[in-house]
C-alpha positions as CSV (number, residue, x, y, z in Angstrom):
1,M,83.9,-20.8,2.0
2,A,84.0,-20.0,-1.7
3,H,84.2,-23.8,-2.5
4,V,80.9,-24.5,-0.8
5,T,78.0,-24.9,-3.3
6,H,74.4,-24.3,-2.0
7,I,71.7,-26.2,-3.8
8,Y,68.1,-25.2,-3.3
9,L,65.4,-27.8,-4.1
10,E,62.1,-26.3,-5.0
11,P,59.3,-28.1,-3.1
12,Y,57.0,-30.1,-5.4
13,A,53.5,-28.8,-5.6
14,P,50.8,-30.3,-7.9
15,P,48.6,-28.1,-9.9
16,G,45.8,-26.5,-7.9
17,V,47.6,-26.6,-4.6
18,K,47.6,-23.1,-3.0
19,R,49.6,-23.8,0.1
20,L,50.7,-26.5,2.5
21,V,48.2,-27.1,5.2
22,D,50.8,-28.8,7.5
23,P,54.4,-28.5,6.3
24,R,55.6,-31.0,9.0
25,G,54.2,-34.0,7.1
26,G,56.2,-37.2,6.7
27,S,56.3,-38.9,3.3
28,C,53.3,-37.0,2.1
29,N,52.2,-33.3,2.0
30,I,48.7,-31.9,2.5
31,G,47.9,-29.0,0.2
32,E,44.9,-26.7,0.2
33,I,42.8,-26.8,-2.9
34,D,39.9,-24.7,-1.6
35,D,38.0,-24.1,1.6
36,T,36.4,-27.6,1.5
37,T,39.1,-29.8,-0.1
38,V,42.8,-30.7,0.4
39,L,45.1,-32.9,-1.7
40,K,47.3,-35.5,0.0
41,Y,50.3,-36.1,-2.3
42,P,53.7,-37.6,-2.0
43,R,56.8,-35.5,-1.4
44,E,58.4,-37.3,-4.4
45,K,55.9,-37.1,-7.3
46,E,56.8,-40.6,-8.5
47,D,56.0,-42.2,-5.1
48,M,52.2,-42.7,-5.4
49,E,51.9,-46.3,-4.1
50,Q,50.9,-45.4,-0.5
51,I,48.5,-42.8,-1.7
52,R,46.8,-45.4,-4.0
53,I,46.5,-47.8,-1.0
54,E,45.0,-45.2,1.2
55,A,42.5,-44.3,-1.6
56,K,41.5,-48.0,-1.7
57,M,41.2,-48.2,2.1
58,L,38.9,-45.2,2.2
59,D,36.8,-46.5,-0.7
60,L,36.1,-49.8,1.2
61,L,35.5,-48.0,4.5
62,G,32.9,-45.7,2.8
63,S,31.0,-43.0,4.8
64,H,31.2,-42.8,8.6
65,P,30.9,-39.7,10.8
66,H,34.3,-40.2,12.4
67,I,36.3,-41.2,9.4
68,I,37.9,-38.7,7.0
69,Q,36.1,-38.7,3.7
70,S,37.8,-39.2,0.4
71,K,36.8,-37.1,-2.6
72,G,38.6,-39.3,-5.1
73,L,42.0,-40.2,-6.4
74,T,43.7,-38.1,-9.1
75,E,47.0,-38.5,-10.9
76,H,48.6,-36.2,-8.4
77,G,47.2,-37.5,-5.1
78,L,44.1,-38.1,-3.0
79,L,41.4,-35.5,-2.5
80,L,40.1,-35.3,1.0
81,E,37.6,-33.2,3.0
82,F,39.2,-30.2,4.6
83,M,39.3,-30.2,8.4
84,P,39.4,-26.6,9.5
85,N,40.5,-27.2,13.1
86,G,43.5,-29.2,12.4
87,N,44.5,-32.2,14.5
88,A,43.7,-33.0,18.1
89,H,47.3,-32.6,19.2
90,D,47.8,-29.1,17.9
91,Y,44.3,-28.0,18.9
92,L,44.6,-29.2,22.5
93,S,48.1,-27.7,22.7
94,A,46.7,-24.3,21.7
95,H,43.4,-24.7,23.7
96,P,44.3,-26.4,27.0
97,D,41.0,-25.3,28.5
98,V,38.8,-27.6,26.4
99,S,35.9,-28.8,28.5
100,L,35.6,-32.2,30.1
101,D,32.4,-32.9,28.1
102,R,34.2,-32.2,24.8
103,R,37.1,-34.4,25.8
104,L,34.8,-37.2,26.7
105,A,33.0,-36.8,23.4
106,W,36.3,-37.0,21.5
107,C,37.2,-40.2,23.4
108,V,33.9,-41.8,22.4
109,Q,34.3,-40.7,18.8
110,A,37.8,-42.0,18.6
111,A,36.8,-45.4,19.9
112,E,33.8,-45.5,17.5
113,A,36.1,-44.8,14.6
114,V,38.4,-47.7,15.6
115,A,35.4,-50.0,16.2
116,Y,34.1,-49.2,12.7
117,I,37.3,-49.8,10.8
118,H,37.9,-53.0,12.6
119,S,34.3,-54.1,11.6
120,R,35.6,-53.6,8.0
121,R,38.7,-55.7,8.7
122,V,41.0,-52.7,8.6
123,L,43.9,-52.0,10.9
124,H,45.0,-48.4,11.1
125,C,48.5,-49.3,12.5
126,D,49.3,-45.7,13.4
127,I,46.7,-44.5,15.8
128,R,47.9,-41.3,17.5
129,H,46.7,-37.9,18.6
130,D,47.7,-36.1,15.4
131,N,45.9,-38.6,13.1
132,F,42.6,-37.5,14.7
133,L,41.4,-34.4,12.9
134,L,38.7,-31.9,14.0
135,D,36.0,-30.6,11.7
136,A,34.1,-27.2,11.8
137,N,31.9,-28.5,14.7
138,L,35.0,-29.8,16.6
139,D,33.9,-33.4,16.0
140,L,36.7,-35.9,15.6
141,K,37.6,-37.9,12.5
142,L,40.3,-40.5,12.1
143,A,42.7,-40.0,9.1
144,D,45.9,-41.3,7.5
145,F,44.9,-44.8,6.4
146,Q,48.1,-46.5,5.3
147,G,47.6,-49.6,7.5
148,E,46.4,-53.0,6.6
149,H,43.2,-54.6,5.2
150,F,42.4,-58.3,5.6
151,S,40.2,-60.8,3.9
152,P,37.7,-62.8,6.1
153,T,40.3,-65.6,6.3
154,G,43.1,-63.3,7.6
155,A,45.0,-62.8,4.3
156,V,46.4,-59.4,3.8
157,V,44.7,-57.6,0.9
158,L,46.3,-54.2,1.3
159,D,49.3,-53.1,3.3
160,G,50.4,-49.4,3.4
161,G,53.4,-50.1,5.6
162,S,52.4,-47.9,8.6
163,L,53.5,-48.6,12.2
164,E,52.8,-46.8,15.5
165,S,55.0,-44.2,17.0
166,A,57.0,-45.2,20.2
167,R,54.4,-43.9,22.7
168,A,51.7,-45.9,21.0
169,W,53.6,-49.1,20.2
170,L,52.7,-52.3,21.9
171,P,55.9,-54.4,22.5
172,R,55.7,-57.6,20.4
173,D,57.6,-60.0,18.3
174,P,58.0,-59.7,15.4
175,P,57.9,-55.8,15.7
176,G,56.1,-55.4,12.4
177,R,53.1,-57.6,13.3
178,C,50.0,-55.5,13.6
179,S,46.7,-56.7,15.0
180,V,43.5,-55.6,16.7
181,R,45.4,-55.6,20.0
182,T,48.1,-53.2,18.7
183,D,45.5,-50.8,17.5
184,L,43.7,-50.9,20.8
185,F,47.0,-50.3,22.7
186,A,47.7,-47.3,20.6
187,L,44.1,-46.0,21.2
188,G,45.0,-46.0,24.9
189,S,47.8,-43.5,24.3
190,A,45.6,-41.4,22.1
191,L,42.8,-41.3,24.7
192,H,45.3,-40.4,27.4
193,F,46.3,-37.3,25.4
194,L,42.7,-36.3,24.6
195,M,41.9,-36.4,28.3
196,T,45.1,-34.8,29.7
197,G,46.7,-32.8,26.8
198,A,50.0,-34.5,27.8
199,E,52.1,-37.3,26.2
200,V,52.1,-40.7,28.0
201,F,55.6,-40.0,29.5
202,P,55.9,-36.2,29.7
203,D,59.3,-36.5,31.4
204,L,60.6,-37.8,28.1
205,V,59.3,-34.9,26.0
206,R,62.1,-32.7,24.8
207,S,62.4,-29.7,22.5
208,C,64.0,-30.7,19.1
209,E,65.3,-27.8,17.1
210,T,67.3,-29.7,14.4
211,Y,67.3,-33.0,12.5
212,E,70.2,-34.1,14.7
213,D,68.3,-33.2,17.8
214,V,65.4,-35.4,16.6
215,M,67.7,-38.3,15.9
216,R,69.4,-38.0,19.2
217,W,66.0,-37.8,21.0
218,Y,64.9,-41.0,19.4
219,D,68.1,-42.8,20.2
220,E,67.9,-41.7,23.8
221,T,64.2,-42.1,24.5
222,E,62.7,-44.8,22.4
223,P,64.5,-47.6,24.3
224,E,63.3,-46.1,27.6
225,I,59.7,-45.9,26.3
226,H,59.8,-49.5,25.2
227,R,61.3,-50.6,28.5
228,R,58.5,-48.9,30.5
229,F,55.8,-50.4,28.3
230,R,57.3,-53.9,28.6
231,A,57.6,-53.5,32.3
232,G,54.0,-52.3,32.6
233,E,55.0,-48.9,33.9
234,F,52.0,-47.0,32.7
235,P,50.5,-43.6,33.9
236,P,48.3,-44.2,37.0
237,A,44.7,-45.1,36.3
238,D,43.4,-42.3,38.6
239,E,45.1,-39.5,36.5
240,H,41.8,-38.7,34.7
241,V,38.2,-39.9,34.6
242,C,38.9,-42.3,31.7
243,G,42.1,-43.6,33.4
244,A,40.6,-47.0,34.0
245,V,39.9,-47.3,30.2
246,T,43.3,-46.3,29.2
247,A,44.9,-48.6,31.8
248,R,42.8,-51.5,30.5
249,L,43.7,-50.7,26.9
250,W,47.5,-50.7,27.7
251,R,47.1,-53.9,29.6
252,Q,45.2,-55.5,26.7
253,L,42.1,-56.3,28.7
254,Y,39.7,-55.3,25.8
255,K,39.0,-57.7,23.0
256,T,37.2,-55.2,20.8
257,A,36.9,-51.5,20.3
258,D,33.1,-51.9,20.8
259,Q,33.8,-52.8,24.4
260,V,35.9,-49.6,24.8
261,V,33.0,-47.5,23.3
262,A,30.6,-49.1,25.8
263,D,32.8,-48.3,28.8
264,L,33.5,-44.7,27.6
265,E,29.7,-44.1,27.2
266,A,29.2,-45.4,30.7
267,I,31.8,-43.0,32.1
268,R,30.4,-40.1,30.1
269,A,26.9,-40.8,31.5
270,A,28.2,-41.1,35.0
271,V,30.0,-37.7,34.7
272,V,26.8,-36.1,33.4
273,H,24.8,-37.4,36.4
274,G,27.5,-36.5,38.9
275,Q,28.3,-40.1,39.7
276,N,31.6,-41.9,40.3
277,P,32.9,-43.4,36.9
278,D,34.8,-46.1,38.8
279,V,31.5,-47.7,39.7
280,Y,31.0,-48.5,36.0
281,V,34.6,-49.1,34.8
282,C,37.1,-50.5,37.3
283,P,40.8,-50.1,37.0
284,P,42.6,-53.3,36.2
285,N,43.8,-55.6,39.0
286,E,46.9,-57.8,39.1
287,H,44.9,-61.0,38.5
288,E,43.4,-59.9,35.2
289,Q,45.0,-61.5,32.1
290,P,45.3,-60.0,28.6
291,C,42.4,-61.0,26.3
292,E,43.1,-63.4,23.4
293,E,42.8,-61.7,20.0
294,D,39.8,-62.0,17.8
295,E,39.7,-65.3,15.9
296,L,37.6,-63.9,13.1
297,W,40.5,-62.5,11.1
298,R,43.8,-63.1,12.8
299,P,46.6,-61.4,11.0
300,P,49.5,-63.7,9.8
301,P,52.5,-63.9,12.2
302,N,55.0,-62.2,9.8
303,R,54.0,-59.0,8.1
304,E,57.0,-59.2,5.7
305,Q,55.6,-62.4,4.1
306,T,52.4,-60.7,3.0
307,L,51.5,-59.1,-0.4
308,V,51.7,-55.4,-0.4
309,G,49.3,-53.2,-2.3
310,A,47.3,-55.9,-4.0
C-alpha cells in the first residue's frame, strides 16, 4: 500500500471559534464563540450566500420568543444566540422522560413560531425536530432560516434553497414548490416527534455507520416514505393526545398555523383539567377535504423560475 497517498484536510474555523457545537452540520458549521453566542459559518469559506440570506430573513423577522435571535452578520458568518440545551431531537433522545406538560408546551411554541413567520410572509421550508432548539429554560425556538420570503403579491424576495427532509415532505408537483401547506405538513411530523420521541415511521429508522450506509438508506427508504404519504398511510390519530392535530396537519385540513395554535391550546387546557381532548379537536374523517391555500401570498408554481437571494 506504499502507493496510497493520504491527504488530511484541516477543517476551516474562523477566528474566535473555540469548538464546533454540532459537528454533524450540513453545508454550515456552528462554532462556539462564548457562553452566549455561536457563529454559523459555511464549511467552505467562500460560500457565504446562504448565510447572507439567513441573516436577511432573521432581520425581517425581528424579535420573537420562539425564533432564534441574530446578533449580526460578520465577514465570517452569522452570529446567533447560544442555545445551551441543543435541539429537540437530541434532547428528547437523551431525556425520554420529559413530562407531558413540557411536550405540550413545546408543541404550542413550535406552532406559534410557524404562525409568526407566516405572518411575515416567510416559509421555513425545512421544519423538523432538529431545527427546533432549546434555551436555558427549555423553551423552544425555531432556527435555520434558509427558506423563502415573499412580497405581498407573491413574488419571491429571498430564496435560501431549503427543502424538507423525507419524513416532513408533502408529496407535490413540482417537488420544489414550497407553500404554507408544505410548512404545515412538516409541522405535523415535528409535533409527532415532540409528543412521542419517535420518527413518523419508526420501522424505517436504521443505524447508519458510514456515508455508504446513509446513501443506501436513502435509496431504500425515501421511496417508501413518499409512497406512504401519498397513500395517506399516517400514524394513527390516537397514538398521543395531539394525534388529532398531527393527523389534520398531514391531511392538510388546516389553512393557517394560527388554527393549529388554537387547537393545541385547547388540548393543553383539556389535559390540565382532566378532560378528553377529543371533545375539542376531533380526528379527521373521510369526508373532510384539504383546505385551499391562503390567497394572500400564494407562491409561484415553479420555484426554479424565481430570483434567488435578491
